Structure formats: structure tokens, C-alpha cells
C-alpha positions, -999 to 999 in steps of 0.1 A, spaced: -875 501 -228 -841 507 -212 -832 471 -219 -841 476 -256 -820 509 -258 -790 492 -241 -792 462 -265 -793 486 -295 -763 505 -282 -743 473 -277 -752 461 -312 -741 495 -327 -708 494 -309 -701 458 -320 -709 467 -356 -687 498 -355 -659 478 -340 -663 452 -367 -661 478 -394 -630 492 -378 -614 458 -377 -622 451 -413 -608 485 -423 -576 477 -404 -573 443 -420 -579 458 -455 -551 484 -449 -521 477 -472 -486 490 -462 -466 505 -490 -431 520 -494 -446 555 -491 -462 547 -458 -430 533 -444 -412 565 -455 -439 586 -439 -438 568 -406 -400 571 -406 -401 608 -413 -427 612 -385 -400 600 -361 -415 566 -352 -391 540 -338 -380 513 -362 -394 487 -338 -429 503 -341 -427 504 -379 -416 468 -380 -445 458 -357 -470 475 -380 -454 458 -411 -457 424 -394 -494 429 -385 -505 445 -418 -510 435 -453 -483 449 -475 -474 455 -511 -438 466 -511 -416 476 -540 -381 463 -533 -365 470 -567 -330 486 -568 -343 521 -573 -369 516 -545 -343 504 -521 -321 534 -529 -351 557 -522 -358 540 -489 -321 544 -479 -321 581 -489 -353 587 -470 -337 574 -438 -354 541 -435 -333 518 -413 -318 485 -425 -339 466 -399 -371 481 -413 -360 472 -449 -353 437 -436 -388 434 -422 -402 446 -456 -382 420 -474 -394 394 -449 -430 404 -455 -426 403 -493 -407 370 -495 -419 352 -464 -383 345 -453 -366 359 -423 -336 382 -429 -306 393 -409 -294 429 -414 -266 427 -389 -230 429 -398 -213 396 -405 -183 389 -383 -167 368 -410 -159 396 -434 -191 403 -451 -199 439 -458 -225 455 -435 -248 463 -464 -285 458 -459 -306 427 -455 -296 393 -469 -318 386 -500 -315 384 -537 -278 378 -546 -284 398 -578 -299 428 -559 -272 455 -555 -286 466 -521 -285 431 -506 -256 420 -484 -224 410 -502 -189 401 -494 -164 429 -498 -154 433 -534 -162 447 -569 -193 434 -587 -205 440 -623 -243 444 -627 -257 432 -660 -292 428 -675 -296 394 -692 -329 385 -708 -347 410 -686 -330 396 -654 -304 412 -633 -271 394 -629 -243 404 -605 -208 389 -610 -178 395 -588 -146 406 -604 -115 386 -596 -82 401 -586 -51 397 -609 -16 406 -597 13 420 -617 43 397 -614 67 417 -636 75 449 -653 96 461 -682 114 492 -693 110 506 -728 123 534 -749 159 532 -738 174 531 -773 152 560 -785 162 580 -755 198 574 -761 197 589 -796 173 618 -789 191 651 -787 194 671 -754 183 641 -733 147 646 -741 140 610 -750 117 593 -725 123 559 -708 91 543 -696 85 517 -669 55 495 -674 38 470 -652 19 442 -668 -6 413 -663 -2 379 -678 -24 370 -708 -36 392 -737 -72 393 -724 -90 391 -691 -112 362 -682 -142 384 -678 -154 398 -712 -184 421 -714 -203 438 -742 -215 470 -724 -196 502 -732 -212 519 -702 -210 491 -675 -223 496 -640 -202 484 -610 -210 481 -573 -182 484 -548 -187 469 -513 -161 484 -491 -154 490 -454 -163 525 -447 -161 519 -409 -124 527 -411 -130 563 -421 -103 559 -447 -77 551 -420 -71 516 -433 -36 505 -444 -26 488 -476 -34 454 -460 -69 465 -450 -102 467 -469 -105 500 -489 -130 525 -476 -139 545 -508 -137 541 -546 -111 569 -545 -86 542 -536 -90 527 -571 -81 539 -606 -96 525 -637 -70 520 -664 -70 509 -700 -43 484 -708 -21 484 -739 -25 449 -753 7 430 -764 10 395 -778 11 377 -745 2 403 -718 -14 436 -710 6 466 -697 3 501 -684 29 528 -679 36 537 -643 66 561 -647 85 582 -672 119 597 -671 146 614 -691 178 632 -685 160 662 -670 137 645 -646 112 618 -639 74 614 -633 60 586 -613 24 573 -612 0 561 -639 3 579 -672 -27 601 -679 -35 585 -713 -42 552 -696 -66 565 -669 -104 564 -673 -123 589 -651 -149 574 -628 -182 586 -613 -191 572 -578 -224 574 -559 -224 567 -522 -255 546 -514 -246 542 -477 -234 513 -456 -202 509 -477 -221 504 -510 -209 526 -540 -223 526 -575 -194 532 -598 -196 540 -635 -170 552 -661 -174 589 -668 -168 581 -705 -181 554 -728 -155 526 -729 -140 516 -762 -132 480 -772 -102 469 -751 -88 456 -718 -94 474 -685 -88 470 -648 -95 487 -615 -61 492 -600 -61 491 -562 -36 519 -554 -8 510 -529 -18 473 -532 5 444 -524 41 453 -528 35 477 -556 54 510 -558 59 538 -583 92 525 -595 85 488 -601 47 482 -600 54 445 -592 26 432 -569 1 458 -581 -35 444 -579 -60 448 -608 -96 438 -610 -95 432 -647 -121 429 -675 -124 433 -712 -149 452 -734 -156 432 -765 -188 445 -779 -205 429 -809 -194 448 -841 
């Protein structure tokens, strides 16, 4: 009798354990569970261990990655999620060769994946995301205009304008979107203490300008003067206000605050190269054109 009861108890325990094992195997990890574990204070290594030993169904779209970051999920955990989804190992460490310390290496068209420092345009093409890095263009000359008009204007009120320009009537990059989305990958580890030769820390070190197109170049006014005084810096009518969202780890989502009109534009890196208020020679622009379909 005792032997029969003992055998029944053993069988019950084995069956219960098997049910528990099946339940554990059937458990599927999701973004919400990762966020819950993070907010519960579990170490990243513990969460990663659970990710690697569980089935998973992670959403790693741009919006989902942003939500994970805002919820405090660490880059190492996001890297493990990416590894679980793609089956490839990832490295979320900072690259010593100049790559921005921004998330896990993955889809090059994913704004939250690791990128080299720079400015990138995000576009949707046939339902697919496409990120393209903007190239830098440097002003090699300037010109002064309005001298004759100033000389004949009474009381010295006529203005003389100094303008810096880029070669060519149009930028190589031409886009159709009037509300483009850009991502800046910067070095926020400097705390804004970088010099003009270092990597910028925030989008505040850039100004978006709209160029005046001429027959063979594009120009922007950088100073005005008359007999009564002078004003240095970019002329207000050329400046396009920007909106910037800090996504963490040196990633910034930057959009124009106003819809862009057809024309030529550029992000001017303030205090770049040998540029100065008076001459503007050496000023660096990350230029593009908006040429929407009529």
C-alpha cells in the first residue's frame, strides 16, 4: 500500500514538473515583458539570460526602439533582443574608430542602429526605409554686394551685404519631401565642450539655411553693414527653424519646424573650418535640395 502511494506521488510530481516545463517553454518574451523586468529593477544580465532561454516575439521597429530607450532598457538588452530576432550576434559597445556609440549594430536603415558620426536623411521608398548620409560641402569664396546702391542711398542707410557661397546651382542630393526627417549622430560625451575641430555635441551647433540660387552657385548672407553700423551672422530671412528630439546616446531626430519650399538648403556647422562672421570662407554645409513633383 505504501509503495503504491509513493509511486502515485512520484508520478504526480513528474507530471506537474512536465506541465511546468511545457508552460515555461511556451512562454513568449515581448517588448512589454522586457520593459516590465527593467522597471522591476532586474539587472541587464538577468534579462538577457531570460531572453536567450525563452521564445520571443520582439518588435524592433523605430518607434518600438524609441519606446524601449525611453523606458530605460539598456543597449545590451536591446542588442540581445536584436540577436534573438535576427539570429545574429550584435555588439552594442562604443567603436574606438569613430563610430557613434548609438545602440546595437543592425539594419543600416534603422535610425536606432549604430552609425558613424554624421547627418542622415530618412526616407520611405516603396514601403521600405532608406537612410542616406549627407555629404559636407565647403564654401571656398564670398562676395560683397550692394556697394553701388549703398553709395547713392541718402544718409548712409544703404546696406552692403557679405555673402558666402557654395559652388554649383544645385546640391547633389535632391529630395521630394517638404517635411524631411533627419537623424544626427553626434558625440554627446563631450558635454558640449568640444572645439571647432571636434565632433559636435548637439543639433544646436547647426543652423538650417535656405540658399539664394544664382546661375553658377548658391549663396547666403552672413553680414550686413551701412554707415551707421554692422550686423554679423546669418540673415534671418535665410534661416529655417528646427525641431530636435534627443533619443539618447548621441542620436537626435531633427525636422524643419516649417514645411520646406522648393529650393536649395544646407545644415551649416557653426564655427566650422576657417569660417568667421566677416568672410565665411571655409564654412561647412551639409547641403540638399527640395525638388518636389509639381
